[in-house]
C-alpha positions as CSV (number, residue, x, y, z in Angstrom):
1,M,-0.1,0.0,0.0
2,V,2.6,2.5,1.0
3,A,5.1,1.8,-1.6
4,S,2.1,2.2,-5.2
5,G,0.7,5.2,-3.2
6,V,4.5,7.1,-3.1
7,A,6.3,5.6,-6.1
8,F,2.9,4.5,-8.8
9,H,-0.4,5.8,-8.1
10,S,1.1,9.7,-7.9
11,S,3.8,9.8,-10.7
12,G,0.9,12.3,-13.0
13,A,1.6,14.6,-9.9
14,L,5.2,14.4,-10.1
15,M,4.9,15.3,-13.7
16,V,2.3,18.7,-13.2
17,L,4.9,19.2,-11.0
18,L,8.9,18.3,-13.6
19,Q,6.3,20.4,-16.9
20,D,6.2,23.4,-14.1
21,E,10.0,23.0,-13.0
22,F,11.7,22.2,-15.8
23,G,9.1,22.8,-18.1
24,W,9.9,19.1,-19.9
25,S,7.4,17.7,-22.3
26,K,4.4,14.9,-22.0
27,A,6.2,13.0,-23.9
28,L,9.6,13.1,-22.2
29,I,8.5,12.2,-18.5
30,S,5.5,9.6,-19.6
31,G,9.2,8.1,-21.5
32,A,10.8,7.9,-18.4
33,F,8.0,5.4,-16.8
34,A,7.6,3.7,-20.1
35,L,10.7,2.7,-20.2
36,S,10.8,1.5,-16.8
37,T,7.6,-0.6,-17.9
38,A,10.0,-1.4,-20.2
39,Q,12.8,-2.5,-18.2
40,G,9.4,-5.0,-16.3
41,A,8.7,-6.4,-19.0
42,V,12.5,-8.5,-19.8
43,L,12.6,-8.9,-16.4
44,A,9.4,-10.1,-15.3
45,P,10.1,-14.3,-16.2
46,F,13.4,-14.2,-15.1
47,Q,11.7,-12.5,-12.1
48,G,9.1,-15.5,-11.9
49,R,11.6,-17.7,-12.0
50,L,13.6,-16.4,-9.1
51,V,10.5,-15.9,-7.0
52,D,9.8,-20.2,-7.9
53,R,13.5,-21.1,-7.3
54,F,14.5,-18.5,-4.4
55,G,11.4,-17.4,-2.6
56,P,9.0,-14.1,-2.5
57,R,10.7,-13.4,0.5
58,A,14.2,-12.5,-0.9
59,V,12.8,-11.2,-3.8
60,V,10.5,-8.6,-1.9
61,R,13.3,-8.0,0.2
62,A,15.9,-6.8,-2.6
63,G,13.2,-4.4,-4.0
64,A,12.2,-2.7,-1.6
65,I,15.8,-1.7,-1.1
66,L,15.9,-0.5,-4.6
67,L,12.8,1.0,-5.0
68,A,14.0,2.7,-1.1
69,L,17.1,3.8,-2.5
70,G,15.2,5.1,-6.4
71,L,13.1,7.5,-4.8
72,V,15.7,8.7,-2.1
73,A,18.4,9.7,-5.5
74,A,15.4,11.6,-6.6
75,R,16.6,14.3,-4.4
76,W,19.9,14.9,-7.9
77,V,17.4,15.2,-10.8
78,A,18.4,18.0,-12.5
79,V,18.1,17.0,-16.3
80,P,16.1,14.3,-17.9
81,V,19.0,11.5,-17.8
82,H,18.9,11.8,-14.1
83,F,15.2,11.7,-14.4
84,Y,15.5,8.4,-16.6
85,L,18.2,7.1,-14.9
86,V,16.0,7.2,-11.0
87,V,12.6,5.9,-12.3
88,L,15.0,3.0,-14.0
89,L,16.0,2.3,-10.2
90,V,12.7,2.6,-8.7
91,G,10.5,1.1,-11.7
92,L,13.0,-2.4,-10.5
93,G,12.6,-1.9,-7.6
94,Y,9.0,-1.9,-7.9
95,T,9.0,-4.5,-10.1
96,L,10.6,-6.7,-7.6
97,L,8.7,-6.0,-4.7
98,F,5.3,-5.7,-6.3
99,D,4.8,-7.5,-10.3
100,V,5.3,-11.7,-9.4
101,A,6.4,-12.4,-5.6
102,F,3.2,-11.5,-3.6
103,Q,0.7,-12.9,-7.0
104,T,2.8,-16.3,-7.0
105,A,3.1,-16.2,-2.9
106,V,-1.1,-16.6,-2.8
107,A,-1.3,-19.0,-5.8
108,H,0.8,-21.6,-3.7
109,W,-1.2,-21.0,-0.4
110,F,-4.6,-20.7,-1.4
111,R,-6.4,-23.4,-3.8
112,R,-10.3,-23.4,-2.2
113,R,-10.5,-19.6,-1.7
114,R,-7.7,-18.3,-3.4
115,A,-9.6,-15.6,-5.3
116,A,-10.2,-14.3,-2.4
117,A,-6.9,-14.0,-1.2
118,M,-5.9,-12.3,-4.2
119,G,-8.4,-9.6,-4.4
120,L,-7.4,-9.0,-0.8
121,M,-4.0,-8.8,-1.7
122,M,-4.3,-6.7,-4.6
123,A,-6.7,-4.2,-2.2
124,G,-3.5,-3.3,-0.8
125,F,-1.9,-2.2,-3.5
126,G,-5.2,-0.2,-4.9
127,A,-6.3,0.9,-1.3
128,G,-2.4,2.7,-2.0
129,G,-4.8,5.5,-3.5
130,A,-5.6,6.8,-0.4
131,L,-2.2,8.5,-0.3
132,V,-2.0,10.5,-3.4
133,P,-3.4,13.5,-2.1
134,A,-1.0,13.4,0.7
135,V,1.4,12.4,-1.5
136,A,0.7,15.4,-3.4
137,W,0.4,18.1,-0.8
138,A,3.9,17.0,0.5
139,M,5.7,17.0,-3.2
140,N,4.0,20.6,-3.5
141,D,4.3,22.0,0.3
142,W,7.8,20.1,1.2
143,G,9.0,20.4,-2.7
144,W,9.3,16.8,-4.5
145,R,12.9,17.0,-2.9
146,T,12.5,16.1,0.1
147,A,9.6,14.2,-0.1
148,L,10.4,11.4,-2.1
149,P,12.9,10.4,0.0
150,A,10.8,10.6,3.1
151,G,8.9,8.0,1.0
152,G,11.3,6.4,0.1
153,A,12.6,5.9,3.9
154,L,8.5,5.1,4.5
155,V,8.9,2.5,1.9
156,A,12.0,0.4,3.1
157,V,10.7,0.3,6.8
158,V,7.2,-1.1,5.7
159,A,8.1,-3.4,3.0
160,L,11.1,-4.9,4.7
161,A,8.3,-6.0,7.8
162,A,5.9,-7.4,5.1
163,A,8.5,-9.5,3.9
164,Q,9.7,-11.2,6.7
165,P,6.3,-13.9,6.8
166,L,6.7,-14.7,3.6
167,R,7.8,-18.6,2.4
168,R,7.7,-19.8,-1.1
169,S,5.3,-22.7,-1.0
170,P,3.5,-24.6,2.5
171,E,4.9,-27.7,1.5
172,E,8.3,-26.5,2.7
173,M,6.6,-25.7,6.5
174,G,4.8,-29.5,6.1
175,L,1.8,-27.4,5.1
176,S,-0.5,-27.6,2.1
177,P,-2.8,-25.0,0.1
178,D,-5.5,-23.0,2.7
179,G,-3.5,-25.1,5.8
180,G,-3.9,-28.7,5.1
181,D,-1.3,-31.5,6.2
182,G,1.6,-31.2,3.4
183,A,3.1,-34.9,4.5
184,S,0.1,-36.6,2.4
185,A,1.1,-37.9,-1.3
186,T,-2.2,-35.6,-2.2
187,A,-0.5,-32.2,-1.5
188,R,2.7,-33.3,-3.5
189,A,1.1,-34.5,-6.1
190,S,-1.3,-31.3,-5.7
191,A,2.3,-28.8,-5.6
192,A,3.5,-30.7,-8.2
193,A,1.1,-30.7,-10.8
194,G,0.3,-28.3,-13.5
195,Y,1.6,-26.9,-17.1
196,T,5.4,-26.1,-17.4
197,V,6.9,-22.9,-19.4
198,R,7.1,-24.5,-22.2
199,Q,3.3,-26.6,-22.1
200,A,1.6,-23.4,-21.4
201,L,3.6,-21.2,-24.3
202,A,1.6,-23.7,-25.8
203,T,-1.9,-23.2,-25.0
204,R,-4.5,-20.5,-27.1
205,A,-5.3,-19.2,-23.6
206,F,-1.9,-18.0,-22.5
207,W,-1.7,-15.9,-25.4
208,A,-5.5,-14.4,-25.5
209,L,-5.7,-14.0,-21.6
210,A,-1.8,-12.3,-22.1
211,L,-2.5,-9.8,-25.6
212,G,-5.9,-8.8,-23.5
213,Q,-4.5,-7.9,-20.3
214,A,-1.9,-6.2,-23.0
215,C,-4.8,-4.2,-24.8
216,L,-5.7,-3.2,-21.0
217,T,-2.5,-2.5,-19.7
218,F,-1.8,-0.1,-21.9
219,V,-5.3,2.0,-20.8
220,A,-4.7,1.3,-17.0
221,S,-1.0,2.7,-17.7
222,A,-2.1,5.8,-19.6
223,I,-4.6,6.8,-16.9
224,S,-2.0,6.2,-13.7
225,V,0.3,8.7,-15.7
226,H,-2.1,11.2,-17.5
227,L,-5.3,11.6,-15.6
228,I,-4.0,14.1,-13.3
229,P,-2.5,16.5,-15.7
230,H,-5.7,15.5,-18.0
231,T,-8.1,17.2,-15.1
232,V,-5.5,19.8,-14.2
233,A,-5.1,21.3,-18.0
234,K,-9.1,20.7,-19.0
235,L,-10.5,21.2,-15.4
236,R,-8.6,23.3,-13.6
237,L,-8.3,21.5,-10.7
238,S,-5.5,21.8,-7.9
239,L,-2.8,18.8,-7.6
240,E,-4.2,18.0,-4.7
241,G,-8.1,18.1,-6.2
242,S,-7.0,15.5,-9.3
243,G,-4.9,13.8,-6.7
244,A,-8.4,13.4,-5.0
245,L,-10.1,12.2,-8.4
246,V,-6.9,9.1,-8.9
247,T,-8.2,8.5,-4.6
248,A,-11.8,7.9,-5.7
249,L,-10.7,5.9,-8.9
250,L,-8.8,3.1,-6.3
251,A,-11.4,3.9,-3.7
252,G,-13.2,2.2,-6.2
253,A,-10.5,-0.5,-6.9
254,V,-9.9,-1.6,-3.8
255,A,-14.0,-2.0,-3.4
256,G,-13.8,-4.0,-6.7
257,Q,-11.1,-6.2,-5.6
258,L,-12.7,-6.9,-2.8
259,I,-16.3,-8.1,-4.8
260,G,-14.2,-9.8,-7.7
261,G,-12.2,-11.3,-5.0
262,Y,-15.2,-12.8,-2.9
263,I,-17.4,-13.7,-6.0
264,G,-13.8,-15.3,-7.7
265,D,-14.7,-18.6,-5.9
266,R,-18.7,-18.8,-7.4
267,V,-18.7,-17.7,-10.8
268,D,-17.0,-18.6,-14.5
269,K,-14.4,-16.4,-14.0
270,R,-13.6,-15.9,-17.8
271,R,-17.3,-14.6,-18.6
272,T,-17.2,-12.5,-15.8
273,I,-13.9,-11.1,-16.7
274,V,-15.3,-10.2,-20.4
275,L,-18.3,-8.7,-19.0
276,F,-16.6,-6.4,-16.5
277,V,-14.0,-5.5,-19.3
278,A,-17.2,-4.4,-21.8
279,A,-18.4,-2.0,-19.3
280,Q,-15.0,-0.7,-19.0
281,I,-15.5,1.1,-22.6
282,G,-18.6,3.0,-21.5
283,T,-16.4,4.7,-18.7
284,L,-14.1,5.9,-21.1
285,A,-16.4,7.4,-23.1
286,L,-17.7,9.5,-19.4
287,L,-13.8,10.9,-20.0
288,A,-13.7,11.3,-23.4
289,F,-16.8,13.4,-23.5
290,G,-17.0,14.6,-20.2
291,G,-15.5,18.1,-19.3
292,T,-17.1,18.5,-15.7
293,L,-16.0,17.1,-12.4
294,A,-18.9,14.9,-11.8
295,M,-18.8,13.7,-14.6
296,A,-14.7,12.8,-14.5
297,L,-15.8,11.7,-10.7
298,L,-18.2,9.5,-11.7
299,F,-15.8,8.0,-14.3
300,A,-12.9,7.8,-11.4
301,V,-15.3,5.6,-9.7
302,L,-16.8,3.1,-12.2
303,Q,-13.5,2.9,-13.7
304,G,-11.9,1.8,-10.8
305,L,-14.7,-0.4,-9.4
306,L,-14.5,-2.4,-13.3
307,F,-10.9,-2.3,-13.1
308,G,-11.0,-3.7,-9.6
309,V,-13.8,-6.7,-10.3
310,R,-11.3,-8.2,-12.8
311,S,-8.2,-8.0,-11.8
312,P,-8.1,-10.3,-9.1
313,L,-9.8,-12.6,-11.8
314,L,-7.0,-12.5,-14.6
315,V,-4.3,-13.4,-12.2
316,D,-5.7,-16.2,-10.6
317,I,-6.8,-17.8,-13.8
318,R,-3.8,-18.8,-14.4
319,A,-3.5,-20.8,-11.8
320,D,-7.2,-22.7,-12.9
321,Y,-5.7,-22.8,-16.4
322,F,-2.0,-23.6,-15.9
323,G,-2.0,-24.9,-11.9
324,R,0.9,-23.8,-9.8
325,R,4.5,-26.1,-10.9
326,A,5.5,-23.2,-13.0
327,Y,2.8,-20.5,-12.6
328,G,5.8,-17.6,-11.0
329,A,7.9,-17.7,-14.3
330,I,4.0,-17.9,-15.9
331,W,2.9,-14.8,-14.9
332,G,6.4,-13.4,-15.1
333,L,6.1,-14.5,-19.1
334,S,2.5,-12.7,-19.0
335,L,4.0,-9.2,-17.4
336,L,6.4,-9.7,-20.6
337,V,3.3,-9.3,-22.7
338,M,1.1,-7.1,-20.5
339,N,4.3,-4.8,-19.8
340,V,4.9,-4.1,-23.7
341,G,0.7,-2.6,-23.4
342,G,1.3,-0.7,-20.5
343,M,4.9,1.0,-22.1
344,A,3.0,2.0,-25.2
345,G,-0.1,3.2,-23.4
346,M,2.5,5.7,-21.6
347,V,4.1,7.1,-24.4
348,V,1.4,7.1,-27.2
349,T,-1.0,9.3,-25.1
350,G,2.1,11.6,-23.9
351,I,2.9,12.4,-27.7
352,L,-1.1,12.2,-28.4
353,A,-1.5,14.8,-26.2
354,D,0.8,16.8,-27.1
355,R,0.5,16.6,-30.6
356,F,-3.5,17.2,-30.5
357,G,-4.1,20.0,-27.1
358,G,-5.6,17.3,-24.9
359,Y,-6.7,13.7,-24.9
360,Q,-9.5,12.8,-26.1
361,V,-7.7,11.0,-29.2
362,A,-5.7,9.2,-26.5
363,F,-9.3,8.2,-25.5
364,F,-10.9,7.1,-28.4
365,V,-7.7,4.8,-28.6
366,M,-8.2,3.5,-25.0
367,M,-12.0,2.9,-26.1
368,G,-10.9,0.5,-28.9
369,L,-8.5,-1.2,-27.0
370,T,-10.8,-2.6,-24.6
371,A,-13.0,-3.6,-26.9
372,A,-10.1,-5.7,-28.5
373,A,-9.4,-6.7,-25.1
374,T,-13.2,-8.0,-24.7
375,V,-12.6,-10.4,-28.1
376,L,-9.1,-12.0,-27.2
377,L,-10.7,-12.8,-23.3
378,A,-13.7,-14.1,-24.3
379,A,-12.0,-16.1,-26.5
380,S,-9.5,-17.4,-23.7
381,R,-11.5,-20.4,-22.7
382,A,-8.9,-23.8,-20.3
383,P,-7.0,-25.5,-22.1
384,Q,-7.7,-29.4,-22.7
385,R,-4.4,-30.4,-21.6
386,G,-2.4,-32.8,-24.1
387,T,-5.0,-31.9,-27.1
388,E,-4.6,-28.2,-27.2
389,R,-1.7,-26.5,-28.8
390,M,-0.3,-23.2,-31.0
391,A,-1.2,-23.9,-34.5
């Protein structure tokens, strides 16, 4: 929660302050965030293997330290290359801290209520949005060169403490998922069951899920970076006021993640995902055509809610489809594909905003990609082992 609030959700507020201080373009600033996302994409498959081999605790600890060091180093940014290096360091830490480790731990430790556990875990990430107004205020009042290092120190303390109880799997503690006895033959078979990485890559389901989420990650990353600059420019909101919209969006996401976790163990995940993704096209229309604070607030709450419901289901469905055997590596490879969309979302949206003097064209692009994601995810049926392979 703390790390996401300081290092991720507040990036839009930082963009506004950097533009004011240095006169840098949106494309230049969002390019740094996109490069960090590209770095995460390249590293994600290796991170998945690291988590599968060494366990989540070691990976989370390394991520917390690197993220904190990057935020402290932000104090000395003076030219674009400094900013890019700092964002890469923060991004490396953030990738190790969030992208694979916690999801893999949940996949290993839970089976009957895995979707609920995913929803609770991901709600903590979304809850970081509650910190955005405070972080925006601190960057505005203290100066971002002071606020970011202070946030880095806080992240290090909280994240290192949170990593302490993490273990690679229940079997190494003599348990099985959901707290059962790990000594039984059934428990040992459960740990070894599932697809290898090569087998997963040969299925249509893997690619439909990954490409569908790449389209959605384009939208999510674009909104995370550009919502504050859009509302500051178009609605004439203050930095803190725009930060409150991000908080509303993430409050909706937290509620949605809890709802998605609760219903995910009871409904058809694929159909539910498709329904909520399709509904996001309508919320993006509110942003594209709306020009009032009320419309922006309605967008934020609904977009957050819809995003939240489908997010834990999209993570959990891979454990349903591919099992626990190589979950970390399979999720890491999915992130490689997804983060290409995230990188494009940040840069393309910034370029379109600079080119057209506003974000409306970019919002139309986001609506089209969400429609494409709906089609791809509808096609992501569970693979039939031994029969389905990519042509």
